[in-house]
C-alpha positions in Angstrom: -70.2 14.6 3.6 -74.0 14.2 3.7 -75.4 11.0 5.3 -78.9 9.9 5.3 -81.2 6.9 6.1 -84.3 6.0 4.1 -87.4 4.3 5.4 -87.0 0.6 5.4 -89.2 -1.0 2.7 -88.9 -4.6 3.8 -92.3 -5.7 5.2 -92.3 -5.9 8.9 -89.0 -4.1 9.4 -89.4 -1.4 12.1 -85.8 -0.5 12.7 -84.0 2.5 11.4 -80.3 3.1 10.8 -80.1 6.6 12.3 -81.5 7.8 15.5 -81.6 11.4 16.7 -78.9 10.6 19.3 -76.6 9.0 16.6 -77.2 12.0 14.3 -75.8 14.4 16.9 -72.6 12.3 17.0 -72.3 12.1 13.3 -72.5 15.8 13.1 -69.6 16.1 15.4 -67.6 14.2 12.8 -68.4 17.0 10.3 -71.3 15.2 8.5 -74.7 16.6 7.6 -77.6 14.3 8.3 -80.8 13.6 6.4 -83.7 11.2 7.1 -86.8 10.2 5.0 -90.0 11.2 6.6 -91.6 8.5 8.8 -88.3 6.4 8.7 -88.1 6.3 12.5 -91.8 6.2 13.3 -92.0 2.5 13.9 -89.1 2.7 16.3 -90.8 5.7 18.1 -88.6 8.4 16.7 -90.7 11.2 15.2 -89.7 13.6 12.4 -89.8 16.3 15.0 -87.2 14.4 17.1 -84.9 14.3 14.1 -85.5 18.0 13.3 -84.7 18.9 16.8 -81.4 17.1 16.5 -80.5 19.0 13.4 -81.5 16.4 10.9 -83.0 17.4 7.5 -86.2 15.5 6.9 -86.9 14.8 3.2 -90.2 13.6 1.6 -89.1 10.5 -0.2 -86.3 7.9 -0.7 -85.6 9.1 -4.2 -85.1 12.7 -2.9 -82.9 11.4 -0.1 -80.6 9.3 -2.6 -80.2 12.6 -4.6 -79.2 14.6 -1.5 -76.7 12.4 0.2 -73.4 10.8 -0.4 -73.6 8.0 2.3 -76.8 5.9 2.7 -77.2 4.0 6.0 -79.7 1.1 5.9 -80.7 -1.9 8.0 -81.9 -4.4 5.5 -80.3 -5.2 2.1 -81.5 -2.8 -0.6 -84.2 -3.8 -3.0 -83.6 -3.7 -6.7 -85.5 -0.4 -6.9 -83.1 1.1 -4.3 -80.0 -0.2 -6.0 -81.1 1.6 -9.2 -80.9 4.9 -7.3 -77.2 4.3 -6.4 -74.5 6.4 -8.1 -70.7 6.0 -8.3 -70.1 8.6 -5.6 -72.4 6.8 -3.2 -71.4 4.7 -0.2 -74.0 2.2 1.1 -73.7 1.0 4.6 -76.0 -1.8 6.0 -76.6 -5.5 6.1 -76.1 -6.9 2.6 -75.8 -10.7 2.7 -73.1 -10.8 0.0 -72.6 -14.6 0.3 -76.2 -15.4 -0.5 -77.1 -12.7 -2.9 -74.8 -12.7 -6.0 -77.3 -10.9 -8.2 -77.6 -7.9 -5.8 -73.8 -7.9 -5.4 -73.4 -7.6 -9.3 -76.0 -4.8 -9.4 -74.2 -2.9 -6.8 -70.9 -3.3 -8.6 -72.5 -2.0 -11.8 -73.8 1.1 -10.1 -70.2 2.0 -9.1 -71.1 2.6 -5.6 -69.1 1.4 -2.6 -71.0 -1.1 -0.3 -70.0 -1.8 3.3 -71.7 -4.9 4.6 -72.2 -4.6 8.4 -72.4 -8.4 8.8 -68.9 -8.7 7.3 -67.3 -6.7 10.2 -64.5 -9.0 11.4 -64.6 -10.2 15.0 -61.5 -8.6 16.3 -61.1 -6.6 19.4 -60.9 -3.2 17.7 -64.1 -3.9 15.7 -66.4 -4.9 18.5 -68.0 -1.5 18.7 -69.1 -2.0 15.0 -70.2 -5.6 15.4 -73.9 -5.2 14.3 -74.4 -9.0 14.2 -73.6 -9.3 17.9 -75.8 -6.3 18.7 -78.8 -7.7 17.0 -78.1 -11.3 18.3 -78.0 -10.0 21.9 -81.5 -8.6 21.4 -82.8 -11.7 19.5 -81.6 -13.9 22.4 -83.4 -11.8 25.0 -86.5 -11.6 22.9 -86.5 -15.3 22.2 -87.0 -16.0 26.0 -89.7 -13.3 26.2 -91.6 -14.9 23.3 -91.1 -18.4 24.8 -92.5 -17.2 28.1 -95.5 -15.6 26.3 -96.3 -19.0 24.8 -95.3 -21.3 27.7 -98.3 -20.6 30.0 -96.4 -21.2 33.3 -94.0 -19.4 35.6 -90.3 -19.6 34.8 -89.5 -19.5 38.5 -90.5 -22.1 41.0 -93.0 -21.1 43.6 -94.5 -22.6 46.8 -98.0 -21.2 47.3 -101.1 -22.0 49.4 -102.6 -23.4 46.2 -99.7 -25.8 45.6 -96.1 -26.1 44.5 -95.1 -24.8 41.0 -91.8 -26.2 39.6 -89.4 -24.0 37.8 -89.3 -24.2 34.1 -86.4 -26.1 32.5 -84.7 -24.2 29.6 -82.2 -25.7 27.2 -80.2 -23.3 25.0 -78.4 -24.8 22.1 -75.5 -22.7 20.9 -73.7 -20.4 23.3 -72.8 -17.5 21.0 -74.0 -13.9 21.7 -77.6 -14.8 21.2 -77.3 -18.0 23.3 -75.6 -16.2 26.2 -78.3 -13.5 26.1 -81.0 -16.2 26.3 -79.2 -17.9 29.2 -78.8 -14.7 31.1 -82.6 -13.8 30.6 -83.9 -17.2 31.4 -81.6 -17.4 34.5 -82.8 -14.0 35.7 -86.4 -15.1 35.4 -85.8 -18.0 37.7 -85.6 -20.9 35.2 -83.3 -24.0 35.5 -81.0 -23.4 32.5 -79.0 -25.9 30.7 -76.8 -25.1 27.6 -74.8 -26.9 24.9 -72.2 -25.8 22.5 -69.7 -27.7 20.3 -67.0 -25.3 21.5 -65.8 -26.5 24.9 -64.1 -23.2 25.7 -67.6 -21.6 26.3 -68.3 -23.9 29.2 -66.8 -21.4 31.6 -68.9 -18.6 30.3 -72.1 -20.8 30.5 -71.3 -21.8 34.1 -70.4 -18.3 35.2 -73.9 -17.3 34.3 -75.5 -19.9 36.6 -76.4 -22.4 33.9 -75.4 -26.0 33.6 -73.1 -26.9 30.7 -74.1 -30.2 29.0 -70.7 -31.7 28.5 -70.3 -34.2 25.7 -67.4 -36.6 26.4 -65.9 -36.9 22.9 -62.3 -37.0 21.9 -62.8 -34.8 18.7 -64.7 -32.0 20.5 -64.9 -28.9 18.4 -62.5 -25.9 18.8 -64.2 -22.8 17.6 -60.9 -20.9 17.9 -59.9 -22.0 14.3 -63.1 -20.5 12.9 -62.8 -17.0 14.1 -65.2 -17.5 17.1 -67.9 -19.3 15.1 -68.8 -23.0 15.5 -67.4 -25.3 12.8 -69.3 -28.2 11.2 -69.3 -31.3 13.4 -68.1 -34.7 12.4 -70.7 -37.5 11.8 -69.6 -39.3 15.0 -69.8 -36.1 17.1 -73.2 -35.4 15.6 -74.6 -38.8 16.5 -73.5 -38.4 20.2 -74.8 -34.8 20.2 -78.3 -35.9 19.0 -78.3 -38.7 21.5 -77.7 -36.2 24.3 -80.6 -34.0 23.1 -83.0 -36.9 22.8 -82.1 -37.8 26.4 -82.9 -34.2 27.5 -86.1 -33.7 25.5 -88.7 -35.4 27.8 -87.9 -33.1 30.8 -87.1 -29.8 29.0 -89.9 -27.2 28.9 -88.3 -24.6 26.6 -85.7 -25.1 23.8 -84.0 -22.1 22.3 -81.8 -23.0 19.3 -79.3 -20.5 18.0 -76.7 -22.6 16.1 -75.6 -21.2 12.8 -72.6 -21.7 10.6 -71.5 -18.8 8.3 -72.6 -19.2 4.7 -74.3 -22.6 5.3 -77.7 -24.0 6.0 -78.5 -24.2 9.7 -77.6 -27.6 11.1 -80.5 -29.8 12.2 -80.2 -30.2 16.0 -83.7 -30.8 17.2 -85.3 -33.6 15.2 -89.0 -34.5 14.9 -88.3 -37.4 17.3 -87.2 -35.0 19.9 -90.2 -32.8 19.3 -92.4 -35.9 19.8 -90.7 -36.7 23.1 -91.4 -33.3 24.6 -94.3 -32.7 27.0 -97.5 -30.8 25.8 -97.2 -27.1 26.3 -93.5 -27.0 25.7 -92.0 -24.3 23.5 -89.2 -24.3 20.8 -87.9 -21.0 19.7 -85.7 -21.4 16.5 -83.5 -18.4 16.0 -82.0 -20.1 12.9 -85.3 -20.1 11.1 -84.1 -17.8 8.4 -81.3 -20.3 7.4 -83.7 -23.4 7.4 -83.9 -23.8 11.1 -82.3 -26.1 13.6 -85.6 -27.8 13.9 -86.8 -29.0 10.5 -90.5 -28.6 11.7 -89.9 -24.9 12.0 -91.8 -22.7 9.6 -90.0 -19.4 8.9 -91.9 -16.3 10.2 -94.7 -18.4 11.6 -95.7 -20.0 15.0 -97.1 -23.5 14.7 -98.4 -26.1 17.2 -97.5 -29.8 16.7 -100.0 -32.6 17.2 -98.5 -33.4 20.7 -99.0 -29.7 21.8 -95.5 -28.3 21.3 -95.3 -24.7 20.1 -92.6 -24.0 17.5 -91.7 -20.3 16.9 -89.9 -19.5 13.7 -90.0 -15.7 13.8 -87.0 -13.9 12.0 -87.7 -10.4 13.2 -86.9 -10.6 16.9 -84.7 -7.5 16.8 -87.4 -5.6 14.9 -89.9 -6.5 17.7 -87.8 -4.3 20.0 -87.3 -1.6 17.3 -86.4 1.3 19.6 -83.6 -0.6 21.4 -82.4 -2.4 18.2 -82.3 0.9 16.2 -80.3 2.6 19.0 -77.7 -0.2 19.1 -77.5 -0.5 15.3 -77.2 3.3 14.8 -74.4 3.3 17.3 -72.6 0.5 15.2 -73.0 2.7 12.1 -71.7 5.7 13.9 -68.6 3.9 14.9 -68.1 2.7 11.4 -68.4 6.3 10.3 -65.8 7.3 12.9 -63.3 5.0 11.3 -64.3 6.2 7.9 -63.8 9.8 9.0 -60.3 9.7 10.8 -59.8 13.5 10.6 -63.4 14.3 11.9 -63.6 16.8 9.0 -66.7 15.4 7.3 -64.7 13.6 4.6 -64.6 9.9 4.4 -61.4 8.0 3.7 -62.1 4.5 2.3 -58.9 3.0 3.5 -58.6 -0.5 1.9 -55.5 -1.2 4.0 -57.5 -1.0 7.2 -58.5 -4.6 8.2 -62.1 -3.6 9.4 -63.0 -1.4 6.4 -61.4 -3.8 3.9 -63.3 -6.9 5.3 -66.6 -5.1 5.4 -66.3 -3.7 1.9 -68.0 -5.9 -0.7 -67.9 -3.5 -3.7 -65.6 -0.5 -4.3 -64.6 1.4 -7.4 -66.6 -0.6 -9.8 -65.3 -4.0 -8.6 -66.5 -6.7 -6.3 -64.2 -7.0 -3.3 -66.0 -9.9 -1.7 -64.7 -12.3 -0.2 -62.1 -10.3 1.7 -58.5 -11.5 2.2 -57.4 -13.1 5.5 -57.1 -10.8 8.4 -53.7 -9.4 9.4 -54.7 -9.8 13.0 -56.1 -12.9 14.7 -59.9 -13.0 15.2 -61.4 -13.1 18.6 -61.4 -16.7 19.8 -60.6 -18.0 23.3 -58.5 -21.1 23.4 -59.5 -23.8 25.9 -57.1 -23.8 28.9 -55.2 -27.0 28.9 -55.4 -28.6 32.4 -52.5 -30.4 33.8 -53.1 -34.0 34.5 -54.1 -34.9 38.0 -51.1 -36.2 40.1 -51.4 -39.5 41.9 -51.0 -39.5 45.7 -47.6 -41.2 45.3 -46.4 -38.5 43.0 -47.6 -35.8 45.5 -45.9 -37.6 48.3 -42.6 -37.9 46.4 -42.7 -34.2 45.5 -43.3 -33.2 49.2 -40.4 -35.4 50.3 -38.1 -33.9 47.7 -39.2 -30.4 48.9 -38.5 -31.1 52.5 -35.2 -32.7 51.7 -34.1 -29.6 49.7 -35.2 -27.3 52.5 -33.2 -29.4 55.0 -30.1 -29.2 52.9 -30.4 -25.5 52.6 -30.8 -25.1 56.4 -27.9 -27.4 57.0 -25.7 -25.4 54.6 -26.7 -22.1 56.4 -25.9 -23.6 59.8 -22.5 -24.8 58.7 -21.6 -21.4 57.2 -22.9 -19.6 60.3 -20.9 -21.9 62.6 -17.8 -21.3 60.5 -18.3 -17.5 60.7 -18.8 -17.6 64.4 -15.7 -19.7 64.9 -13.6 -17.4 62.7 -14.8 -14.4 64.8 -14.0 -16.3 68.1 -10.3 -16.6 67.1 -9.9 -12.8 67.4 -12.8 -11.5 69.5 -12.5 -11.3 73.4 -14.5 -13.9 75.4 -16.9 -11.3 76.9 -17.9 -10.2 73.4 -18.3 -13.8 72.2 -20.7 -14.6 75.0 -23.0 -11.8 74.1 -22.6 -12.4 70.4 -23.7 -16.0 70.6 -26.7 -15.1 72.6 -27.5 -12.4 70.0 -27.2 -14.9 67.1 -29.3 -17.5 68.9 -32.0 -14.9 69.7 -32.2 -14.0 66.0 -32.5 -17.6 65.0 -35.1 -18.4 67.6 -37.1 -15.2 66.9 -37.1 -15.9 63.2 -38.6 -19.4 63.7 -41.1 -18.1 66.2 -42.3 -15.2 64.0 -42.6 -17.2 60.8 -44.3 -20.1 62.5 -47.1 -18.0 63.8 -50.5 -19.1 62.4 -52.5 -16.3 60.8 -56.0 -17.8 61.2 -57.4 -14.6 62.7 -55.3 -12.1 60.7 -53.8 -11.6 57.3 -50.3 -13.1 57.1 -48.8 -9.5 57.2 -50.8 -8.6 60.3 -49.9 -11.8 62.1 -46.2 -11.4 61.5 -46.4 -7.7 62.7 -48.2 -8.7 65.9 -45.6 -11.5 66.4 -42.8 -9.1 66.2 -44.5 -6.7 68.5 -45.0 -9.5 71.0 -41.4 -10.5 71.0 -40.5 -6.8 71.5 -42.7 -6.7 74.6 -41.2 -10.0 76.1 -37.7 -8.4 75.7 -38.7 -5.1 77.1 -40.4 -6.7 80.1 -37.1 -8.5 80.9 -35.2 -5.1 80.9 -37.8 -2.9 82.6 -36.4 -3.5 86.1 -32.9 -2.6 85.0 -30.7 -0.7 87.4 -30.0 2.0 84.6 -32.8 4.6 84.3 -32.4 5.0 80.6 -32.8 1.2 80.0 -36.0 1.3 82.1 -37.4 4.3 80.2 -36.5 2.7 76.8 -38.1 -0.6 77.8 -41.3 1.2 79.0 -41.6 3.1 75.7 -41.0 -0.2 73.8 -43.8 -1.9 75.7 -46.1 1.1 75.1 -45.5 1.2 71.3 -45.6 -2.5 70.8 -48.9 -2.7 72.7 -50.4 0.0 70.5 -49.4 -2.0 67.4 -50.9 -5.2 68.7 -54.2 -3.5 69.8 -54.5 -1.7 66.5 -53.8 -5.0 64.7 -56.8 -6.6 66.3 -59.0 -3.5 65.6 -58.0 -3.6 61.9 -58.8 -7.3 61.7 -62.2 -6.7 63.4 -63.1 -4.1 60.9 -62.1 -6.3 58.0 -64.3 -9.1 59.4 -67.3 -6.7 59.7 -67.0 -5.9 55.9 -68.0 -9.5 55.2 -71.1 -9.5 57.5 -74.6 -8.5 56.3 -75.8 -5.4 58.0 
């Protein structure tokens, strides 16, 4: 099949859906690649780069649509582009099927199959095609860079001859992919980072990155597991406590990055004008939900404004496009993985398998019909369940459990001693006295040796090494008692035992020393 990418016509869009590197991989699947001239220029991919990768460069989008069977785009197609679609076409790209019914109907009327990349389900097998996560990762990183560009101070704290500079305090609201990327970036720049999310199960992820999770003590805390990994709408009571927490944080926070979005809904208002008014002059708000109305209602989409009290509010919606080369590389890789699933035999022929969970979920029109919304997934979406912690035991309960454990161990030892005594008594009925004398000494030696060996503290060794050294020590004691025997063979065997056991003990200490050296800085 022939696959091509036209130049994006949406104003300000610098990304491209096919890179020279992804084209090489698509060709290995048996496809022939085409690109509209200048399509990759804004992302620093020249026509010559594509030509060197074996891609055919065509002069216009119209010519491209005539040449190819599969069209890979970034932004949803405009009406002029939909008119170029034919029934044999397959269009892959962002499409916004939930918010663009007219475009969806036009695509259906064209007879083309449309695969919306934002509809890729969040299941393990589809992570490599998750374009939303790829772009959100870039948006979170870029949000911190934009905030730093407008902040006017260091992120990290410094002590200089000219004075002390405190570190910036950053609050990230929403710990999805974009939020975690923002946390990691701000943390690496030296800021004090705090984060909040309605899903308590992400607290561990936030803290593992070195940020502080703002915990809201509320009985009806959200559980994102029921919504496929996305946050669900909050109850009015939860929202009131949430806003109170943010208002408390507002006066001391320097940078706020909001990322909270709910699929197919307007962005929830999380940072109110009252909170903006409480912030210090020079503070910055980066609203990554600006395209859906913004988490801050003072946000103006695609603009940067400064409030009366000197707070900068950034409402850009093109953060991934501001890093076009990186964003294009990741997005083109997502497209390439989708094509891998569509080309199972690697023979250049796509198989639009509507029984496949990923392909079916992402397909919004097919064979002249609208197939959006998709049916429920056959497999469970990615969502981590919060680990249920066992209730803390009281000191009385712990003492009772310890007493019960010791009593059980005592009963076991008593039982074993009774059985052992019975066996020794049974042997004594038939064995000669000389044998019994040595046998009793042998049994007592085993018992005493066992207690001595397993009672050795292993503070300087691993448990295994400590037990090995204890055994070797007992061997040396026994051998020394026999080394002055009148029988030469006993003396020789005792000397060999002392030698071998000494080697084991010395080597044990050497191994322990080397292990300790591994934990020391050179």
